[in-house]
C-alpha positions as CSV (number, residue, x, y, z in Angstrom):
1,X,0.0,0.0,0.0
2,X,1.2,3.5,-0.8
3,X,1.1,5.4,2.4
4,X,3.3,8.5,2.2
5,X,2.8,9.5,5.8
6,X,4.3,6.1,6.8
7,X,7.2,6.5,4.5
8,X,7.9,10.1,5.8
9,X,7.8,8.9,9.4
10,X,10.0,5.9,8.7
11,X,12.6,7.9,6.8
12,X,12.7,10.5,9.6
13,X,13.4,7.7,12.1
14,X,16.2,6.4,9.9
15,X,17.6,9.9,9.7
16,X,17.5,10.5,13.4
17,X,19.1,7.1,14.0
18,X,22.2,8.1,12.1
19,X,21.6,6.7,8.6
20,X,23.0,8.7,5.7
21,X,20.5,10.7,3.5
22,X,21.7,8.8,0.4
23,X,20.7,5.5,2.0
24,X,17.3,6.8,3.0
25,X,16.7,8.1,-0.5
26,X,17.5,4.8,-2.1
27,X,15.3,3.0,0.4
28,X,12.3,5.2,-0.3
29,X,12.7,4.9,-4.1
30,X,12.9,1.1,-3.8
31,X,9.7,1.0,-1.7
32,X,7.8,3.2,-4.1
33,X,8.9,1.2,-7.2
34,X,7.9,-2.0,-5.5
35,X,4.5,-0.5,-4.8
36,X,4.1,0.6,-8.4
37,X,4.5,-3.0,-9.6
38,X,1.7,-4.2,-7.3
39,X,-1.1,-2.0,-8.6
40,X,-1.5,-1.1,-12.3
41,X,-3.6,2.0,-13.0
42,X,-5.1,3.4,-16.2
43,X,-7.5,6.3,-16.6
44,X,-10.2,5.4,-19.1
45,X,-11.8,8.4,-20.9
46,X,-15.4,7.1,-21.2
47,X,-18.8,8.8,-21.1
48,X,-19.3,10.3,-17.6
49,X,-15.7,11.2,-17.0
50,X,-12.4,9.3,-16.4
51,X,-12.6,5.9,-14.8
52,X,-9.6,4.8,-12.8
53,X,-9.1,1.2,-13.8
54,X,-6.9,-0.5,-11.3
55,X,-5.6,-4.1,-11.0
56,X,-3.7,-5.6,-8.1
57,X,-1.2,-7.8,-9.9
58,X,0.0,-10.2,-7.2
59,X,-3.5,-10.9,-5.9
60,X,-4.7,-11.5,-9.4
61,X,-2.0,-14.0,-10.0
62,X,-2.7,-15.7,-6.7
63,X,-6.5,-15.8,-6.8
64,X,-7.3,-16.4,-10.5
65,X,-6.2,-20.0,-10.6
66,X,-8.8,-21.8,-12.7
67,X,-10.0,-18.5,-14.1
68,X,-7.5,-17.7,-16.8
69,X,-10.2,-15.9,-18.8
70,X,-10.6,-13.3,-16.0
71,X,-6.9,-12.7,-15.7
72,X,-6.6,-12.3,-19.5
73,X,-9.4,-9.8,-19.6
74,X,-7.9,-7.7,-16.7
75,X,-4.6,-7.6,-18.5
76,X,-5.9,-6.9,-21.9
77,X,-7.9,-3.9,-20.8
78,X,-4.7,-1.9,-20.3
79,X,-4.0,-2.0,-24.0
80,X,-7.1,-3.2,-25.9
81,X,-10.1,-1.6,-24.2
82,X,-12.6,-0.7,-27.0
83,X,-13.1,2.9,-25.8
84,X,-15.6,3.7,-28.6
85,X,-18.1,1.3,-27.2
86,X,-18.3,3.3,-24.0
87,X,-19.2,6.6,-25.6
88,X,-22.4,5.5,-27.3
89,X,-25.3,3.1,-26.5
90,X,-26.9,1.8,-23.3
91,X,-25.1,1.7,-20.0
92,X,-25.8,-0.8,-17.3
93,X,-25.9,1.9,-14.6
94,X,-28.7,3.6,-16.4
95,X,-31.1,0.7,-16.8
96,X,-34.4,1.4,-15.1
97,X,-36.2,-2.0,-14.8
98,X,-36.1,-4.8,-12.2
99,X,-35.5,-8.5,-12.9
100,X,-36.9,-11.5,-10.9
101,X,-33.7,-11.9,-8.8
102,X,-33.6,-13.4,-5.4
103,X,-31.8,-10.6,-3.6
104,X,-31.0,-11.1,0.1
105,X,-30.1,-8.3,2.5
106,X,-27.2,-8.9,4.9
107,X,-26.4,-6.7,7.8
108,X,-22.8,-6.6,9.0
109,X,-21.3,-8.2,5.9
110,X,-17.5,-8.2,5.7
111,X,-17.5,-5.8,2.8
112,X,-19.6,-3.3,4.8
113,X,-16.9,-3.1,7.4
114,X,-14.2,-2.7,4.8
115,X,-16.2,0.1,3.2
116,X,-16.5,1.9,6.5
117,X,-12.8,1.6,7.1
118,X,-12.1,3.0,3.6
119,X,-14.4,6.0,4.1
120,X,-12.5,6.9,7.3
121,X,-8.9,6.1,6.3
122,X,-9.0,7.6,2.8
123,X,-11.1,10.7,3.8
124,X,-8.2,13.1,3.2
125,X,-6.6,11.1,0.4
126,X,-9.6,11.1,-2.1
127,X,-12.5,13.5,-2.6
128,X,-15.1,10.9,-3.6
129,X,-16.5,8.0,-1.6
130,X,-16.1,5.6,-4.4
131,X,-12.4,6.1,-4.7
132,X,-12.1,5.9,-0.9
133,X,-13.8,2.5,-0.8
134,X,-12.3,1.1,-4.0
135,X,-8.7,1.8,-3.2
136,X,-9.0,0.7,0.4
137,X,-10.4,-2.6,-0.8
138,X,-7.7,-3.0,-3.5
139,X,-4.9,-2.2,-1.1
140,X,-6.1,-3.8,2.2
141,X,-8.6,-6.6,1.3
142,X,-7.0,-9.9,0.4
143,X,-9.9,-10.8,-1.9
144,X,-10.2,-7.7,-4.0
145,X,-8.3,-7.9,-7.3
146,X,-9.6,-5.0,-9.5
147,X,-11.8,-1.9,-9.6
148,X,-13.6,0.0,-12.3
149,X,-13.3,-2.9,-14.7
150,X,-14.6,-2.2,-18.2
151,X,-17.1,-4.7,-19.6
152,X,-19.4,-4.9,-22.6
153,X,-21.8,-7.1,-24.5
154,X,-22.9,-7.0,-28.2
155,X,-26.3,-7.5,-29.6
156,X,-25.4,-10.9,-31.0
157,X,-24.5,-12.3,-27.6
158,X,-27.9,-12.7,-26.1
159,X,-31.4,-13.2,-27.4
160,X,-33.9,-10.3,-27.7
161,X,-31.1,-7.8,-27.3
162,X,-32.7,-5.0,-29.2
163,X,-36.1,-5.6,-27.6
164,X,-34.5,-5.3,-24.1
165,X,-32.1,-2.4,-24.6
166,X,-33.8,-0.6,-27.6
167,X,-30.4,-0.2,-29.2
168,X,-28.0,-2.0,-31.6
169,X,-25.0,-0.5,-29.8
170,X,-23.1,-2.6,-27.2
171,X,-24.2,-2.5,-23.6
172,X,-21.3,-1.3,-21.4
173,X,-20.3,-0.7,-17.8
174,X,-17.5,-0.4,-15.3
175,X,-17.5,-2.9,-12.5
176,X,-16.8,-1.1,-9.2
177,X,-15.1,-4.0,-7.4
178,X,-14.1,-7.6,-8.4
179,X,-13.4,-10.0,-5.6
180,X,-12.5,-13.7,-5.6
181,X,-13.8,-15.7,-2.7
182,X,-14.4,-19.4,-2.1
183,X,-13.9,-20.2,-5.7
184,X,-16.5,-17.7,-7.0
185,X,-16.0,-14.3,-8.8
186,X,-17.9,-11.6,-6.9
187,X,-19.1,-8.6,-8.8
188,X,-19.8,-5.7,-6.3
189,X,-21.1,-2.2,-6.7
190,X,-20.7,0.4,-4.0
191,X,-23.9,2.4,-3.4
192,X,-23.6,5.1,-0.7
193,X,-27.3,4.5,0.2
194,X,-27.8,0.9,-0.7
195,X,-31.1,0.5,1.1
196,X,-32.7,3.1,-1.1
197,X,-31.6,1.6,-4.4
198,X,-34.3,0.5,-6.8
199,X,-32.5,-0.9,-9.8
200,X,-29.0,-1.8,-8.5
201,X,-29.6,-5.5,-8.7
202,X,-30.3,-5.1,-12.4
203,X,-27.2,-3.1,-12.9
204,X,-25.0,-5.6,-11.2
205,X,-26.7,-8.6,-12.9
206,X,-25.7,-7.2,-16.3
207,X,-22.2,-6.5,-15.0
208,X,-21.9,-10.2,-14.2
209,X,-23.4,-11.2,-17.5
210,X,-21.0,-9.0,-19.5
211,X,-18.0,-10.2,-17.5
212,X,-19.1,-13.8,-18.1
213,X,-19.2,-13.1,-21.9
214,X,-15.9,-11.3,-21.9
215,X,-14.0,-13.9,-19.8
216,X,-15.8,-17.0,-21.2
217,X,-16.6,-18.1,-17.7
218,X,-20.1,-19.6,-16.9
219,X,-22.5,-17.2,-15.1
220,X,-22.9,-19.8,-12.4
221,X,-19.3,-19.1,-11.3
222,X,-20.3,-15.5,-10.4
223,X,-22.0,-14.0,-7.4
224,X,-23.3,-10.4,-7.2
225,X,-23.9,-7.7,-4.7
226,X,-24.2,-4.0,-3.9
227,X,-23.4,-2.4,-0.6
228,X,-22.7,0.5,1.7
229,X,-21.1,0.5,5.2
230,X,-24.3,-0.9,6.8
231,X,-25.9,-3.4,4.4
232,X,-25.0,-5.7,1.6
233,X,-27.5,-7.0,-0.9
234,X,-26.4,-10.3,-2.5
235,X,-27.7,-12.7,-5.1
236,X,-26.9,-15.5,-7.5
237,X,-27.0,-14.2,-11.1
238,X,-27.6,-17.7,-12.5
239,X,-30.9,-16.8,-14.2
240,X,-31.8,-16.9,-17.9
241,X,-32.7,-13.4,-19.1
242,X,-35.7,-13.0,-21.4
243,X,-37.5,-10.0,-22.8
244,X,-40.8,-10.9,-21.2
245,X,-39.3,-10.4,-17.7
246,X,-38.1,-6.9,-18.7
247,X,-41.6,-5.9,-20.0
248,X,-43.3,-7.1,-16.9
249,X,-40.9,-5.2,-14.7
250,X,-41.5,-2.0,-16.6
251,X,-45.3,-2.1,-16.1
């Protein structure tokens, strides 16, 4: 984790204990270089602003055993993200219909506690709550491997695409948080007021579906959720989408 206050304090201790300034400088540079190799970062200029795509390399290597498609997708997005897709067409975060998903509310979930810690610890470091939570999880949680992951899905990849999305352009989105736990890939979305959300489960369902398509990993290997510092809402996305469900939800 990059924590400059820690480095400043530690370097001051080294200086006061008699170490030469040259040694301290070399030590600090080595630590920062090591940190840069742990987390890769790329700002993606997509509709809505810049999305800070980040991947924790060592955790990805460790946790993605058996999920080579996930690791490949995370690596490829640093060089081959189809940016044009993200500037036109439907976005998962803008979908305004519900699906028949079995969503369960959980109080005191692990990820809620981590979110609370991130909001406190990164309060001065970042202006936005999303960055505070995302970076804390990426740096401090041993299950989080990536944040703001770009995903998409074309009209040829599911039945009734145009009927559902009223568009021929790809559906796109940015997954807030990707965790790997107990052999499942968890797709999480941070919502500052999760209890008040009406369509968050739909948004996260399509994140999982798009990730499944991009990584060529069965949807049953995914789990989904959205959360704040108090509640988590979780579900299994293993449900077959059809246009009739969308129409019924819109009525």
